C-alpha positions as CSV (number, residue, x, y, z in Angstrom):
1,V,-85.7,6.9,-25.1
2,L,-87.8,9.3,-27.0
3,L,-85.9,10.4,-30.1
4,A,-88.1,13.3,-31.2
5,G,-89.6,11.3,-34.0
6,L,-86.3,10.3,-35.5
7,P,-86.1,6.5,-35.8
8,P,-82.8,4.8,-35.0
9,V,-81.1,3.4,-38.1
10,M,-80.4,0.0,-36.3
11,S,-83.8,-0.3,-34.6
12,F,-84.3,-3.7,-36.1
13,L,-81.5,-5.1,-34.0
14,S,-82.1,-6.3,-30.5
15,S,-80.6,-4.4,-27.6
16,R,-78.0,-7.1,-27.2
17,Q,-76.8,-6.8,-30.8
18,R,-76.5,-3.0,-30.8
19,P,-73.2,-1.3,-29.9
20,A,-73.2,0.5,-26.6
21,A,-71.8,4.0,-25.8
22,V,-71.3,5.9,-22.6
23,V,-71.7,9.7,-22.8
24,L,-70.3,11.8,-19.9
25,G,-72.4,14.8,-19.0
26,A,-76.0,15.9,-19.4
27,G,-75.5,19.4,-20.8
28,V,-76.2,20.4,-24.4
29,N,-73.1,18.6,-25.7
30,G,-73.6,15.4,-23.8
31,L,-77.3,15.1,-24.6
32,T,-76.9,16.0,-28.2
33,S,-74.1,13.4,-28.5
34,A,-76.4,10.9,-26.8
35,L,-79.3,11.7,-29.1
36,K,-77.1,11.3,-32.2
37,L,-75.7,8.0,-31.0
38,A,-79.2,6.7,-30.2
39,I,-80.5,7.8,-33.6
40,D,-77.6,5.9,-35.1
41,G,-78.7,2.8,-33.3
42,F,-76.4,2.7,-30.2
43,Q,-77.6,1.8,-26.7
44,V,-76.7,5.0,-24.9
45,H,-75.9,5.5,-21.3
46,V,-75.6,9.0,-20.0
47,V,-73.5,9.5,-16.9
48,A,-73.6,12.9,-15.3
49,K,-72.9,14.6,-12.0
50,D,-76.0,16.8,-12.3
51,P,-79.4,16.4,-14.0
52,P,-79.9,18.3,-17.3
53,Y,-81.8,21.2,-15.6
54,D,-78.9,21.8,-13.2
55,T,-76.3,22.3,-15.9
56,T,-74.8,25.4,-17.4
57,S,-76.5,24.5,-20.7
58,V,-79.9,25.3,-19.3
59,G,-79.1,29.0,-19.6
60,A,-76.3,28.9,-22.1
61,G,-76.1,27.7,-25.6
62,A,-73.7,26.1,-28.0
63,I,-72.1,27.9,-31.0
64,W,-72.2,26.4,-34.5
65,E,-70.1,28.5,-37.0
66,Y,-68.6,28.1,-40.4
67,P,-65.8,28.4,-40.9
68,P,-64.9,27.4,-37.3
69,F,-62.8,29.9,-35.4
70,A,-59.4,28.8,-34.2
71,V,-60.0,25.0,-34.5
72,Y,-57.2,22.9,-35.9
73,P,-56.5,21.1,-38.1
74,E,-58.6,23.5,-40.1
75,E,-59.5,21.2,-43.0
76,L,-60.9,18.5,-40.6
77,A,-62.7,21.1,-38.5
78,C,-64.4,22.5,-41.6
79,R,-65.5,19.0,-42.7
80,L,-66.8,18.1,-39.2
81,V,-68.7,21.4,-38.8
82,L,-70.4,21.0,-42.2
83,A,-71.2,17.4,-41.5
84,S,-73.0,18.4,-38.3
85,R,-75.3,21.0,-39.8
86,P,-78.0,18.7,-41.2
87,F,-78.3,17.1,-37.8
88,F,-78.8,20.4,-36.1
89,D,-81.3,21.3,-38.8
90,Q,-83.2,18.1,-37.9
91,L,-83.1,19.0,-34.2
92,M,-84.5,22.5,-34.9
93,T,-87.5,21.1,-36.8
94,A,-88.2,18.3,-34.3
95,R,-89.3,20.6,-31.4
96,T,-86.3,19.7,-29.2
97,G,-85.7,23.2,-28.0
98,V,-82.7,23.7,-30.3
99,V,-83.0,27.1,-32.0
100,E,-80.8,29.1,-34.3
101,R,-79.8,32.7,-33.4
102,R,-77.4,35.0,-35.1
103,S,-74.4,36.1,-33.0
104,S,-71.4,38.3,-33.4
105,Y,-68.0,38.6,-31.8
106,A,-66.5,41.6,-30.0
107,W,-62.8,41.8,-29.1
108,R,-60.8,44.2,-27.0
109,N,-57.7,43.1,-28.9
110,P,-58.8,41.2,-32.1
111,P,-56.6,38.4,-33.5
112,A,-54.4,39.5,-36.4
113,D,-56.3,37.4,-38.9
114,V,-59.7,39.0,-38.0
115,V,-58.8,42.6,-38.7
């Protein structure tokens, strides 16, 4: 597996000694999860109904936002979002196709805590 120049932490272990993980789906979330697990030294197996180029993720994106909107428990959600940011920064500099774009929200009926 090509890891965009990011060496696995446990690369010194043989494949029999490394823990294994199965990731379901080959969209942006599945492949990002698989990449992170591989970087962390796991043997990764991706199981998907469709190849990556036939997923919604080819034309869509994922949203990274802080603070996360309507994710609970809020404290845990904030910690997880902040912990993920350095990984996405690495992906953006490693020519993986991950890019950062500004976005905004529009509501017909905004939630009470937004207005």
